[in-house]
All heavy atoms as an XYZ file, in Angstrom:
917
protein
N      -3.052    -18.912    -20.202
C      -1.976    -19.494    -20.966
C      -2.282    -20.965    -21.170
O      -2.856    -21.618    -20.305
C      -0.662    -19.326    -20.230
N      -1.890    -21.465    -22.295
C      -2.125    -22.872    -22.604
C      -0.805    -23.509    -23.017
O      -0.105    -22.997    -23.876
C      -3.157    -23.009    -23.722
C      -3.549    -24.454    -23.975
S      -4.824    -24.605    -25.225
C      -6.225    -23.975    -24.339
N      -0.487    -24.616    -22.365
C       0.718    -25.375    -22.689
C       0.300    -26.729    -23.238
O      -0.656    -27.342    -22.763
C       1.593    -25.566    -21.447
C       2.173    -24.260    -20.958
O       2.479    -23.407    -21.806
O       2.322    -24.092    -19.732
N       1.038    -27.199    -24.232
C       0.730    -28.486    -24.844
C       2.017    -29.293    -24.945
O       3.014    -28.825    -25.487
C       0.129    -28.267    -26.229
C      -0.395    -29.513    -26.868
C      -1.132    -29.202    -28.158
O      -2.089    -28.409    -28.125
O      -0.709    -29.768    -29.197
N       1.974    -30.512    -24.421
C       3.128    -31.401    -24.446
C       2.707    -32.677    -25.167
O       1.726    -33.315    -24.800
C       3.614    -31.734    -23.021
C       4.775    -32.706    -23.062
C       3.999    -30.473    -22.290
N       3.443    -33.031    -26.224
C       3.159    -34.239    -26.995
C       4.334    -35.186    -26.864
O       5.498    -34.773    -27.002
C       2.919    -33.896    -28.476
O       1.876    -32.940    -28.557
C       2.528    -35.125    -29.259
N       4.028    -36.466    -26.609
C       5.097    -37.451    -26.479
C       4.686    -38.745    -27.172
O       3.506    -38.991    -27.412
C       5.401    -37.712    -25.001
O       4.243    -38.210    -24.358
N       5.669    -39.543    -27.502
C       5.432    -40.844    -28.132
C       5.138    -41.870    -27.041
O       5.771    -41.861    -25.982
C       6.653    -41.297    -28.924
C       6.972    -40.421    -30.104
C       6.011    -40.706    -31.209
C       6.440    -39.908    -32.451
N       5.478    -40.049    -33.509
N       4.170    -42.739    -27.337
C       3.845    -43.789    -26.383
C       3.934    -45.148    -27.075
O       4.372    -45.252    -28.224
C       2.449    -43.568    -25.764
C       1.369    -43.520    -26.840
C       2.431    -42.302    -24.928
C      -0.033    -43.495    -26.277
N       3.484    -46.162    -26.434
C       3.565    -47.555    -26.900
C       2.962    -47.719    -28.292
O       1.942    -47.140    -28.608
C       2.844    -48.433    -25.872
C       2.863    -49.884    -26.188
C       4.039    -50.605    -26.114
C       1.712    -50.530    -26.580
C       4.056    -51.960    -26.397
C       1.719    -51.865    -26.869
C       2.883    -52.594    -26.769
N       3.576    -48.478    -29.118
C       3.148    -48.836    -30.475
C       2.998    -47.622    -31.376
O       2.015    -47.466    -32.101
C       1.855    -49.664    -30.440
C       2.075    -50.981    -29.723
S       0.913    -52.271    -30.029
C       0.735    -52.368    -31.748
N       3.964    -46.712    -31.279
C       4.078    -45.535    -32.135
C       2.879    -44.573    -32.020
O       2.556    -43.855    -32.945
C       4.294    -45.952    -33.595
C       5.073    -44.898    -34.360
O       5.723    -44.049    -33.740
N       5.031    -44.954    -35.666
N       2.251    -44.586    -30.885
C       1.149    -43.650    -30.662
C       1.671    -42.339    -30.089
O       2.846    -42.191    -29.754
N       0.802    -41.372    -30.020
C       1.175    -40.078    -29.425
C       0.262    -39.774    -28.244
O      -0.915    -40.114    -28.247
C       1.072    -38.938    -30.451
O      -0.240    -38.885    -30.945
C       2.057    -39.113    -31.575
N       0.835    -39.153    -27.290
C       0.102    -38.737    -26.092
C       0.225    -37.218    -25.990
O       1.321    -36.675    -25.993
C       0.695    -39.409    -24.853
C      -0.042    -39.035    -23.590
O      -1.225    -38.723    -23.634
N       0.665    -39.082    -22.470
N      -0.897    -36.527    -25.900
C      -0.885    -35.065    -25.815
C      -1.516    -34.644    -24.496
O      -2.641    -35.039    -24.181
C      -1.663    -34.445    -26.981
O      -1.095    -34.893    -28.203
C      -1.595    -32.930    -26.931
N      -0.787    -33.844    -23.760
C      -1.287    -33.289    -22.499
C      -1.408    -31.779    -22.696
O      -0.447    -31.110    -23.075
C      -0.337    -33.599    -21.329
C      -0.210    -35.117    -21.155
C      -0.834    -32.943    -20.052
C       0.818    -35.521    -20.126
N      -2.609    -31.278    -22.459
C      -2.865    -29.851    -22.587
C      -3.158    -29.299    -21.194
O      -4.031    -29.799    -20.491
C      -4.050    -29.572    -23.532
C      -4.330    -28.081    -23.597
C      -3.769    -30.130    -24.909
N      -2.425    -28.259    -20.803
C      -2.612    -27.619    -19.502
C      -3.087    -26.192    -19.738
O      -2.441    -25.417    -20.451
C      -1.290    -27.620    -18.691
C      -1.488    -26.924    -17.358
C      -0.791    -29.027    -18.501
N      -4.222    -25.876    -19.162
C      -4.776    -24.535    -19.275
C      -4.601    -23.842    -17.920
O      -5.091    -24.314    -16.904
C      -6.254    -24.602    -19.655
C      -6.909    -23.265    -19.754
N      -6.456    -22.279    -20.588
C      -7.975    -22.745    -19.112
C      -7.223    -21.210    -20.463
N      -8.151    -21.474    -19.565
N      -3.885    -22.728    -17.913
C      -3.585    -22.005    -16.685
C      -4.202    -20.618    -16.771
O      -3.879    -19.835    -17.664
C      -2.066    -21.910    -16.494
C      -1.697    -21.231    -15.212
O      -2.516    -21.090    -14.317
N      -0.448    -20.810    -15.111
N      -5.094    -20.294    -15.832
C      -5.705    -18.975    -15.788
C      -5.003    -18.149    -14.715
O      -5.021    -18.505    -13.538
C      -7.205    -19.076    -15.449
O      -7.821    -19.926    -16.417
C      -7.862    -17.722    -15.454
N      -4.361    -17.071    -15.113
C      -3.675    -16.185    -14.178
C      -4.681    -15.199    -13.610
O      -5.343    -14.482    -14.351
C      -2.540    -15.447    -14.875
S      -1.291    -16.560    -15.506
N      -4.772    -15.171    -12.300
C      -5.757    -14.320    -11.649
C      -5.075    -13.343    -10.690
O      -5.501    -13.156     -9.558
C      -6.782    -15.186    -10.931
C      -7.552    -16.076    -11.890
C      -8.546    -16.990    -11.184
O      -8.525    -17.052     -9.947
O      -9.319    -17.637    -11.890
N      -4.003    -12.724    -11.168
C      -3.285    -11.764    -10.336
C      -4.154    -10.569     -9.976
O      -4.047    -10.011     -8.889
C      -2.015    -11.285    -11.029
C      -0.976    -12.383    -11.127
O      -1.116    -13.379    -10.400
O      -0.050    -12.245    -11.928
N      -5.016    -10.162    -10.902
C      -5.858     -9.001    -10.616
C      -6.832     -9.293     -9.485
O      -7.202     -8.395     -8.732
C      -6.606     -8.565    -11.870
O      -7.420     -9.619    -12.337
N      -7.242    -10.544     -9.333
C      -8.109    -10.891     -8.214
C      -7.363    -10.803     -6.890
O      -7.938    -10.460     -5.867
C      -8.673    -12.304     -8.398
C      -9.668    -12.491     -9.537
C     -10.083    -13.943     -9.638
C     -10.885    -11.614     -9.329
N      -6.076    -11.105     -6.922
C      -5.279    -11.006     -5.709
C      -5.028     -9.548     -5.316
O      -4.847     -9.242     -4.150
C      -3.942    -11.728     -5.896
C      -4.030    -13.230     -6.144
C      -2.649    -13.783     -6.454
C      -4.634    -13.935     -4.955
N      -4.998     -8.649     -6.288
C      -4.736     -7.240     -6.018
C      -5.981     -6.487     -5.557
O      -5.861     -5.381     -5.018
C      -4.170     -6.563     -7.258
N      -7.161     -7.038     -5.741
C      -8.400     -6.331     -5.398
C      -8.459     -5.904     -3.926
O      -8.815     -4.751     -3.643
C      -9.611     -7.175     -5.777
N      -8.104     -6.752     -2.953
C      -8.134     -6.282     -1.563
C      -7.156     -5.153     -1.289
O      -7.446     -4.260     -0.487
C      -7.761     -7.536     -0.756
C      -8.061     -8.673     -1.642
C      -7.840     -8.192     -3.033
N      -6.005     -5.161     -1.952
C      -5.030     -4.087     -1.755
C      -5.577     -2.770     -2.291
O      -5.423     -1.720     -1.669
C      -3.685     -4.456     -2.420
C      -3.072     -5.649     -1.708
C      -2.729     -3.277     -2.422
C      -1.838     -6.191     -2.351
N      -6.242     -2.812     -3.441
C      -6.838     -1.603     -4.003
C      -7.935     -1.079     -3.080
O      -8.038      0.133     -2.849
C      -7.387     -1.885     -5.423
C      -6.269     -2.343     -6.358
C      -8.102     -0.674     -5.987
C      -5.137     -1.359     -6.512
N      -8.737     -1.983     -2.535
C      -9.775     -1.560     -1.586
C      -9.154     -0.900     -0.359
O      -9.641      0.136      0.116
C     -10.628     -2.751     -1.162
C     -11.629     -3.248     -2.180
C     -12.300     -4.521     -1.689
C     -12.662     -2.182     -2.479
N      -8.078     -1.483      0.168
C      -7.402     -0.884      1.317
C      -6.823      0.482      0.975
O      -6.869      1.402      1.797
C      -6.287     -1.807      1.818
C      -6.827     -3.040      2.525
O      -8.023     -3.036      2.888
O      -6.062     -4.003      2.700
N      -6.272      0.641     -0.222
C      -5.760      1.954     -0.647
C      -6.873      2.993     -0.659
O      -6.697      4.120     -0.188
C      -5.130      1.853     -2.036
C      -3.695      1.370     -2.118
C      -3.304      1.103     -3.555
C      -2.763      2.373     -1.498
N      -8.019      2.624     -1.190
C      -9.151      3.565     -1.257
C      -9.654      3.897      0.144
O      -9.909      5.062      0.462
C     -10.280      2.980     -2.134
C     -11.540      3.810     -2.032
C      -9.822      2.865     -3.573
N      -9.759      2.895      1.005
C     -10.243      3.136      2.373
C      -9.274      4.027      3.138
O      -9.688      4.965      3.828
C     -10.471      1.794      3.093
C     -11.673      1.077      2.478
C     -10.672      1.993      4.584
C     -11.836     -0.362      2.908
N      -7.963      3.749      3.020
C      -6.975      4.595      3.707
C      -6.977      6.019      3.159
O      -6.881      6.979      3.922
C      -5.579      3.987      3.579
C      -5.248      2.829      4.506
C      -3.879      2.267      4.189
C      -5.322      3.264      5.954
N      -7.083      6.169      1.839
C      -7.120      7.516      1.257
C      -8.335      8.282      1.760
O      -8.238      9.473      2.093
C      -7.133      7.426     -0.262
N      -9.476      7.626      1.831
C     -10.684      8.275      2.351
C     -10.517      8.646      3.821
O     -10.914      9.734      4.252
C     -11.886      7.335      2.174
C     -13.159      7.819      2.816
C     -13.731      9.068      2.183
O     -13.413      9.344      1.015
O     -14.490      9.774      2.866
N      -9.909      7.767      4.605
C      -9.717      8.054      6.023
C      -8.772      9.237      6.216
O      -9.016     10.112      7.046
C      -9.162      6.820      6.727
C      -9.104      6.972      8.229
S      -8.663      5.445      9.051
C     -10.011      4.403      8.556
N      -7.684      9.283      5.423
C      -6.758     10.400      5.547
C      -7.378     11.707      5.081
O      -6.985     12.779      5.527
C      -5.461     10.118      4.791
C      -4.634      9.034      5.418
C      -4.083      8.032      4.658
C      -4.412      9.016      6.778
C      -3.326      7.038      5.227
C      -3.659      8.027      7.370
C      -3.118      7.031      6.594
N      -8.329     11.644      4.179
C      -9.036     12.852      3.762
C      -9.905     13.395      4.893
O     -10.118     14.592      5.012
C      -9.891     12.554      2.524
C     -10.723     13.712      2.034
C      -9.899     14.918      1.614
O      -8.755     14.743      1.165
O     -10.420     16.044      1.750
N     -10.389     12.525      5.740
C     -11.269     12.947      6.845
C     -10.511     13.451      8.061
O     -11.069     14.141      8.895
C     -12.157     11.777      7.269
C     -13.136     11.374      6.205
C     -13.961     10.213      6.658
N     -14.871      9.798      5.603
C     -16.022      9.211      5.834
N     -16.411      8.977      7.064
N     -16.796      8.860      4.828
N      -9.232     13.095      8.191
C      -8.454     13.511      9.361
C      -8.085     14.987      9.231
O      -7.568     15.417      8.207
C      -7.175     12.651      9.495
C      -7.540     11.204      9.781
C      -6.279     13.202     10.597
C      -6.341     10.274      9.786
N      -8.358     15.754     10.279
C      -7.957     17.162     10.330
C      -7.122     17.389     11.590
O      -7.208     16.616     12.549
C      -9.182     18.095     10.340
O     -10.025     17.757     11.449
C      -9.966     17.976      9.048
N      -6.330     18.421     11.578
C      -5.475     18.731     12.710
C      -5.428     20.242     12.900
O      -5.756     21.019     12.002
C      -4.064     18.168     12.509
C      -3.314     18.850     11.395
C      -2.462     19.916     11.662
C      -3.468     18.462     10.073
C      -1.784     20.566     10.647
C      -2.801     19.090      9.052
C      -1.970     20.138      9.351
O      -1.319     20.773      8.333
N      -5.013     20.646     14.090
C      -4.834     22.070     14.388
C      -3.594     22.221     15.254
O      -3.374     21.456     16.179
C      -6.059     22.618     15.127
C      -5.981     24.090     15.381
C      -7.243     24.629     16.054
O      -8.048     23.862     16.559
N      -7.397     25.923     16.047
N      -2.769     23.212     14.917
C      -1.577     23.517     15.702
C      -1.651     24.958     16.175
O      -2.591     25.688     15.871
C      -0.295     23.314     14.855
O      -0.301     24.257     13.785
C      -0.208     21.902     14.305
N      -0.631     25.368     16.907
C      -0.572     26.757     17.366
C      -0.388     27.723     16.207
O      -0.762     28.891     16.292
C       0.584     26.928     18.356
C       0.378     26.092     19.608
O      -0.782     25.765     19.919
O       1.381     25.760     20.260
N       0.200     27.271     15.103
C       0.483     28.131     13.958
C      -0.683     28.249     12.984
O      -0.643     29.074     12.080
C       1.711     27.608     13.208
C       2.965     27.598     14.044
C       4.121     27.016     13.271
C       5.372     26.939     14.126
N       6.478     26.312     13.405
N      -1.712     27.412     13.125
C      -2.840     27.443     12.195
C      -4.042     28.115     12.854
O      -4.217     28.052     14.073
C      -3.233     26.027     11.752
O      -3.589     25.247     12.896
C      -2.087     25.351     11.018
N      -4.865     28.752     12.015
C      -6.057     29.418     12.539
C      -7.179     28.426     12.823
O      -7.914     28.564     13.779
C      -6.559     30.472     11.536
C      -5.563     31.611     11.378
O      -4.824     31.879     12.343
O      -5.530     32.206     10.289
N      -7.328     27.451     11.963
C      -8.383     26.458     12.130
C      -7.861     25.069     11.818
O      -6.661     24.834     11.727
N      -8.780     24.162     11.664
C      -8.402     22.786     11.342
C      -8.019     22.670      9.875
O      -8.627     23.287      9.019
C      -9.549     21.824     11.662
C      -9.733     21.610     13.131
C     -10.625     22.376     13.848
C      -8.991     20.643     13.793
C     -10.794     22.181     15.204
C      -9.153     20.444     15.150
C     -10.053     21.214     15.859
N      -7.006     21.871      9.603
C      -6.533     21.657      8.238
C      -6.415     20.164      7.962
O      -6.297     19.362      8.884
C      -5.168     22.319      8.035
C      -5.203     23.823      8.118
C      -3.851     24.435      7.793
O      -2.914     23.685      7.448
O      -3.736     25.661      7.886
N      -6.401     19.829      6.679
C      -6.191     18.442      6.250
C      -4.700     18.208      6.038
O      -3.914     19.143      5.937
C      -6.938     18.161      4.940
C      -8.422     18.207      5.085
N      -9.144     17.167      5.605
C      -9.328     19.172      4.783
C     -10.422     17.475      5.614
N     -10.554     18.697      5.124
N      -4.320     16.927      5.928
C      -2.939     16.613      5.610
C      -2.593     17.171      4.246
O      -3.427     17.226      3.347
C      -2.712     15.101      5.589
C      -2.624     14.491      6.958
C      -3.389     13.397      7.292
C      -1.770     15.003      7.906
C      -3.316     12.826      8.530
C      -1.678     14.447      9.165
C      -2.452     13.353      9.475
N      -1.343     17.562      4.091
C      -0.876     18.116      2.818
C      -0.805     17.046      1.748
O      -1.274     17.213      0.643
C       0.486     18.793      3.020
C       1.092     19.325      1.767
C       0.461     20.313      1.035
C       2.290     18.829      1.311
C       1.027     20.799     -0.126
C       2.857     19.313      0.159
C       2.213     20.296     -0.558
N      -0.202     15.926      2.052
C      -0.040     14.851      1.082
C       0.052     13.535      1.846
O       0.685     13.462      2.886
C       1.223     15.087      0.267
S       1.369     13.963     -1.105
N      -0.584     12.507      1.329
C      -0.600     11.223      2.027
C       0.087     10.127      1.212
O      -0.181      8.954      1.391
C      -2.047     10.803      2.371
C      -2.643     11.747      3.388
C      -2.894     10.704      1.127
N       0.993     10.512      0.327
C       1.660      9.526     -0.515
C       2.451      8.501      0.295
O       2.404      7.310      0.015
C       2.595     10.226     -1.503
C       1.935     11.017     -2.620
C       2.993     11.743     -3.426
C       1.122     10.108     -3.504
N       3.189      8.966      1.302
C       4.028      8.029      2.045
C       3.197      7.078      2.882
O       3.586      5.927      3.075
C       5.028      8.775      2.917
O       4.347      9.567      3.863
N       2.044      7.532      3.385
C       1.187      6.619      4.149
C       0.618      5.530      3.252
O       0.548      4.371      3.632
C       0.028      7.363      4.821
C       0.456      8.272      5.934
C       0.616      9.695      5.463
O       1.183      9.948      4.415
N       0.126     10.638      6.233
N       0.216      5.905      2.052
C      -0.368      4.933      1.134
C       0.682      4.029      0.504
O       0.357      2.962     -0.015
C      -1.160      5.657      0.039
C      -2.361      6.455      0.523
C      -3.035      7.142     -0.651
C      -3.356      5.587      1.267
N       1.949      4.421      0.554
C       2.988      3.603     -0.065
C       3.244      2.315      0.703
O       3.949      1.436      0.212
C       4.279      4.400     -0.193
O       4.830      4.656      1.085
N       2.661      2.165      1.890
C       2.769      0.903      2.634
C       2.204     -0.247      1.811
O       2.648     -1.381      1.909
C       2.016      1.032      3.968
C       1.923     -0.250      4.737
C       3.059     -0.825      5.283
C       0.715     -0.877      4.927
C       2.977     -2.001      6.004
C       0.620     -2.052      5.640
C       1.756     -2.615      6.176
N       1.231      0.031      0.965
C       0.572     -1.001      0.176
C       1.089     -1.093     -1.254
O       0.488     -1.753     -2.089
C      -0.940     -0.744      0.162
C      -1.601     -0.779      1.532
C      -3.032     -0.322      1.443
C      -1.525     -2.161      2.132
N       2.189     -0.432     -1.566
C       2.730     -0.497     -2.922
C       4.197     -0.927     -2.880
O       4.812     -0.962     -1.822
C       2.599      0.861     -3.627
O       3.342      1.835     -2.942
N       4.742     -1.250     -4.042
C       6.121     -1.739     -4.095
C       7.138     -0.644     -3.836
O       8.076     -0.822     -3.081
C       6.391     -2.367     -5.464
C       5.736     -3.690     -5.674
C       6.123     -4.256     -7.026
C       5.476     -5.605     -7.263
N       5.823     -6.145     -8.563
N       7.001      0.475     -4.512
C       7.972      1.562     -4.396
C       7.312      2.743     -3.690
O       6.298      3.240     -4.148
C       8.456      1.989     -5.776
N       7.864      3.173     -2.563
C       7.233      4.269     -1.825
C       7.333      5.606     -2.556
O       8.366      5.950     -3.106
C       8.005      4.309     -0.512
C       9.280      3.602     -0.764
C       9.039      2.653     -1.884
N       6.232      6.320     -2.564
C       6.182      7.684     -3.092
C       6.130      8.636     -1.912
O       5.469      8.363     -0.921
C       4.937      7.872     -3.961
C       4.828      6.975     -5.184
C       3.451      7.121     -5.804
C       5.887      7.341     -6.183
N       6.833      9.756     -2.027
C       6.846     10.715     -0.927
C       6.734     12.133     -1.476
O       6.821     12.367     -2.673
C       8.144     10.609     -0.105
O       9.249     10.882     -0.959
C       8.308      9.244      0.516
N       6.581     13.060     -0.545
C       6.613     14.475     -0.910
C       8.037     14.837     -1.308
O       8.979     14.077     -1.098
C       6.181     15.331      0.279
C       4.810     14.944      0.778
O       3.964     14.511      0.007
N       4.601     15.067      2.069
N       8.208     16.013     -1.842
C       9.523     16.435     -2.331
C      10.578     16.450     -1.223
O      11.683     15.997     -1.407
C       9.408     17.822     -2.959
C      10.709     18.288     -3.592
C      10.606     19.650     -4.240
N       9.323     19.847     -4.882
C       8.619     20.974     -4.825
N       9.086     21.994     -4.146
N       7.473     21.091     -5.442
N      10.245     16.975     -0.044
C      11.233     17.127      1.023
C      11.251     15.960      2.006
O      12.086     15.922      2.895
C      10.961     18.415      1.794
C      11.063     19.644      0.897
O      11.865     19.594     -0.066
O      10.349     20.630      1.139
N      10.340     15.033      1.874
C      10.234     13.930      2.827
C      11.206     12.807      2.469
O      11.333     12.437      1.309
C       8.798     13.388      2.808
C       8.530     12.314      3.816
C       7.074     11.909      3.830
O       6.274     12.464      3.069
O       6.745     11.011      4.614
N      11.899     12.249      3.462
C      12.809     11.143      3.158
C      12.025      9.882      2.785
O      10.938      9.645      3.287
C      13.581     10.944      4.467
C      12.700     11.500      5.518
C      11.928     12.621      4.878
N      12.596      9.084      1.903
C      11.967      7.841      1.478
C      12.216      6.778      2.539
O      13.343      6.549      2.944
C      12.531      7.375      0.117
C      11.968      6.024     -0.261
C      12.217      8.398     -0.956
N      11.147      6.156      3.009
C      11.247      5.054      3.955
C      10.919      3.791      3.183
O       9.770      3.554      2.820
C      10.285      5.244      5.146
C      10.363      4.054      6.083
C      10.584      6.536      5.865
N      11.935      2.980      2.921
C      11.746      1.790      2.117
C      11.903      0.541      2.983
O      12.622     -0.380      2.646
C      12.737      1.764      0.954
C      12.270      0.859     -0.162
O      11.185      0.310     -0.099
N      13.091      0.692     -1.172
N      11.237      0.542      4.121
C      11.255     -0.596      5.028
C       9.822     -0.854      5.480
O       9.153      0.047      5.991
C      12.147     -0.307      6.223
N       9.366     -2.059      5.272
C       7.968     -2.388      5.545
C       7.602     -2.153      7.003
O       6.538     -1.611      7.303
C       7.699     -3.844      5.154
C       6.249     -4.282      5.197
C       5.433     -3.524      4.161
C       6.137     -5.769      4.984
N       8.481     -2.533      7.931
C       8.184     -2.355      9.351
C       8.035     -0.878      9.713
O       7.124     -0.497     10.449
C       9.270     -2.996     10.208
C       9.070     -2.765     11.675
C       8.105     -3.462     12.380
C       9.824     -1.821     12.341
C       7.910     -3.221     13.727
C       9.634     -1.575     13.686
C       8.674     -2.286     14.390
N       8.919     -0.047      9.193
C       8.832      1.386      9.495
C       7.598      2.018      8.871
O       6.971      2.893      9.465
C      10.094      2.105      9.015
C      11.306      1.811      9.860
C      12.497      2.609      9.375
C      13.727      2.333     10.205
N      14.876      3.132      9.768
N       7.221      1.570      7.665
C       6.013      2.096      7.037
C       4.771      1.688      7.833
O       3.848      2.478      8.013
C       5.892      1.595      5.605
C       6.917      2.171      4.672
C       6.877      1.521      3.300
O       6.370      0.419      3.133
N       7.426      2.205      2.316
N       4.753      0.451      8.312
C       3.614     -0.011      9.118
C       3.569      0.750     10.438
O       2.504      1.141     10.907
C       3.725     -1.508      9.369
C       2.560     -2.046     10.161
C       2.601     -3.556     10.241
N       1.443     -4.035     10.955
C       1.506     -4.607     12.141
N       2.670     -4.793     12.721
N       0.411     -5.012     12.736
N       4.725      0.968     11.060
C       4.784      1.719     12.311
C       4.304      3.155     12.110
O       3.649      3.723     12.984
C       6.206      1.700     12.866
N       4.604      3.739     10.942
C       4.119      5.079     10.632
C       2.595      5.112     10.647
O       1.982      5.994     11.246
C       4.639      5.529      9.276
C       4.204      6.910      8.818
C       5.355      7.601      8.129
C       3.019      6.865      7.895
N       1.969      4.128      9.997
C       0.501      4.069      9.988
C      -0.058      3.856     11.390
O      -1.013      4.523     11.797
C       0.019      2.948      9.069
C       0.095      3.194      7.580
C      -0.332      1.949      6.819
C      -0.769      4.366      7.183
N       0.523      2.935     12.128
C       0.043      2.664     13.486
C       0.153      3.905     14.366
O      -0.781      4.246     15.096
C       0.838      1.524     14.117
C       0.533      0.176     13.534
C       1.428     -0.912     14.127
O       2.332     -0.590     14.933
O       1.212     -2.080     13.773
N       1.291      4.579     14.305
C       1.487      5.764     15.136
C       0.603      6.920     14.710
O       0.165      7.712     15.539
C       2.954      6.179     15.123
C       3.799      5.255     15.954
O       3.381      4.813     17.019
N       4.983      4.943     15.477
N       0.332      7.023     13.424
C      -0.569      8.070     12.961
C      -1.978      7.853     13.514
O      -2.615      8.789     14.001
C      -0.591      8.098     11.437
C      -1.324      9.263     10.797
C      -0.708     10.583     11.231
C      -1.273      9.144      9.299
N      -2.431      6.610     13.493
C      -3.751      6.320     14.052
C      -3.750      6.427     15.578
O      -4.750      6.818     16.173
C      -4.233      4.944     13.601
C      -4.582      4.892     12.147
C      -4.075      3.894     11.340
C      -5.400      5.852     11.576
C      -4.385      3.846      9.990
C      -5.710      5.818     10.233
C      -5.205      4.814      9.437
N      -2.621      6.113     16.208
C      -2.520      6.311     17.665
C      -2.637      7.800     18.006
O      -3.295      8.171     18.971
C      -1.190      5.758     18.185
C      -1.114      4.246     18.183
C       0.281      3.761     18.582
N       0.650      4.150     19.930
C       0.376      3.451     21.018
N      -0.279      2.322     20.897
N       0.747      3.871     22.204
N      -1.990      8.644     17.206
C      -2.069     10.089     17.450
C      -3.492     10.596     17.245
O      -3.933     11.512     17.945
C      -1.105     10.828     16.526
N      -4.222     10.001     16.313
C      -5.601     10.435     16.049
C      -6.527     10.180     17.231
O      -7.484     10.918     17.437
C      -6.154      9.737     14.810
S      -5.453     10.339     13.277
N      -6.247      9.135     17.991
C      -7.123      8.843     19.135
C      -6.509      9.299     20.455
O      -7.032      8.999     21.521
C      -7.498      7.348     19.198
C      -6.265      6.471     19.340
C      -8.308      6.951     17.992
C      -6.604      4.994     19.572
N      -5.409     10.031     20.386
C      -4.831     10.638     21.575
C      -3.814      9.793     22.313
O      -3.410     10.154     23.414
N      -3.381      8.685     21.748
C      -2.345      7.871     22.388
C      -0.968      8.385     21.986
O      -0.804      8.934     20.898
C      -2.487      6.406     21.956
C      -3.736      5.683     22.426
C      -3.800      4.294     21.814
C      -3.772      5.585     23.941
N       0.024      8.199     22.844
C       1.375      8.642     22.463
C       1.928      7.774     21.337
O       1.653      6.576     21.257
C       2.190      8.463     23.745
C       1.437      7.461     24.545
C      -0.009      7.633     24.190
N       2.719      8.389     20.487
C       3.324      7.646     19.375
C       4.516      6.847     19.881
O       5.100      7.173     20.908
C       3.779      8.600     18.264
O       4.736      9.504     18.800
C       2.609      9.352     17.698
N       4.886      5.834     19.111
C       5.998      4.995     19.524
C       7.276      5.322     18.757
O       8.352      5.248     19.313
C       5.623      3.523     19.364
C       4.526      3.151     20.330
C       4.030      1.734     20.125
O       4.241      1.139     19.084
N       3.359      1.210     21.112
N       7.172      5.656     17.457
C       8.336      6.052     16.675
C       7.956      6.098     15.205
O       6.897      5.637     14.816
C       9.508      5.091     16.868
C      10.844      5.768     16.651
O      10.915      6.869     16.120
N      11.910      5.120     17.068
N       8.825      6.636     14.358
C       8.699      6.623     12.899
C       7.454      7.342     12.374
O       6.990      7.023     11.301
C       8.680      5.192     12.340
C       9.808      4.346     12.778
N      11.117      4.652     12.504
C       9.826      3.204     13.502
C      11.892      3.732     13.020
N      11.142      2.849     13.634
N       6.884      8.283     13.099
C       5.649      8.902     12.613
C       5.937      9.924     11.517
O       5.189     10.020     10.560
C       4.834      9.514     13.761
C       3.455      9.912     13.265
C       5.548     10.710     14.361
C       2.479     10.250     14.350
N       6.990     10.692     11.631
C       7.322     11.667     10.600
C       6.224     12.695     10.390
O       5.958     13.102      9.265
N       5.564     13.113     11.468
C       4.421     14.018     11.351
C       4.813     15.372     10.766
O       3.996     16.035     10.134
C       3.769     14.207     12.730
C       2.403     14.855     12.762
C       1.420     14.054     11.919
C       1.895     14.982     14.176
N       6.081     15.767     10.908
C       6.506     17.058     10.373
C       6.421     17.103      8.856
O       6.352     18.173      8.265
C       7.923     17.395     10.839
C       9.001     16.504     10.256
C       9.278     15.259     11.083
O       8.447     14.827     11.880
N      10.447     14.669     10.894
N       6.381     15.942      8.190
C       6.280     15.914      6.739
C       4.844     15.808      6.250
O       4.591     15.879      5.059
C       7.070     14.724      6.168
C       8.531     14.780      6.530
C       9.075     13.899      7.432
C       9.368     15.735      5.966
C      10.411     13.932      7.769
C      10.699     15.786      6.275
C      11.214     14.896      7.182
O      12.546     14.943      7.505
N       3.900     15.610      7.155
C       2.511     15.415      6.753
C       1.686     16.690      6.834
O       0.550     16.718      6.413
C       1.825     14.363      7.644
C       2.590     13.074      7.833
C       2.892     12.379      6.533
C       3.592     11.063      6.757
N       5.029     11.131      6.829
N       2.231     17.732      7.395
C       1.504     18.994      7.559
C       2.138     20.073      6.699
O       3.276     19.951      6.246
C       1.524     19.425      9.046
O       2.880     19.619      9.444
C       0.884     18.365      9.936
N       1.398     21.143      6.469
C       1.898     22.244      5.639
C       2.861     23.143      6.376
O       3.630     23.860      5.790
C       0.723     23.071      5.125
C      -0.133     22.341      4.146
C      -1.264     23.227      3.672
C      -2.198     22.480      2.744
N      -3.318     23.282      2.310
N       2.790     23.157      7.694
C       3.619     24.084      8.492
C       5.046     23.646      8.569
O       5.390     22.524      8.581
C       3.052     24.193      9.892
S       1.388     24.828      9.901
């Protein structure tokens, strides 16, 4: 964007100030997009097995996990919308804690991440 301001100065002269502003919002979003791709890839690699399944399965949908990095959370049809940054972050932390065998602390919502 370019702004131009012209004003009168001493002895009927004019003074022009031109300001050139380059908006680089897309550069600021690049790390968030990278994190979205890395998290999506990681969730694709996670498998689980329960008493009701014959073998290991992948998560059904990871929309709510990835919504931590977006403005409006997307969820599965039956999953409640969590529109609080702290709870969304806690969901991610607890999901990764469960992956390495640590007990979860809260807000994991694992019943919505599996097909069963």
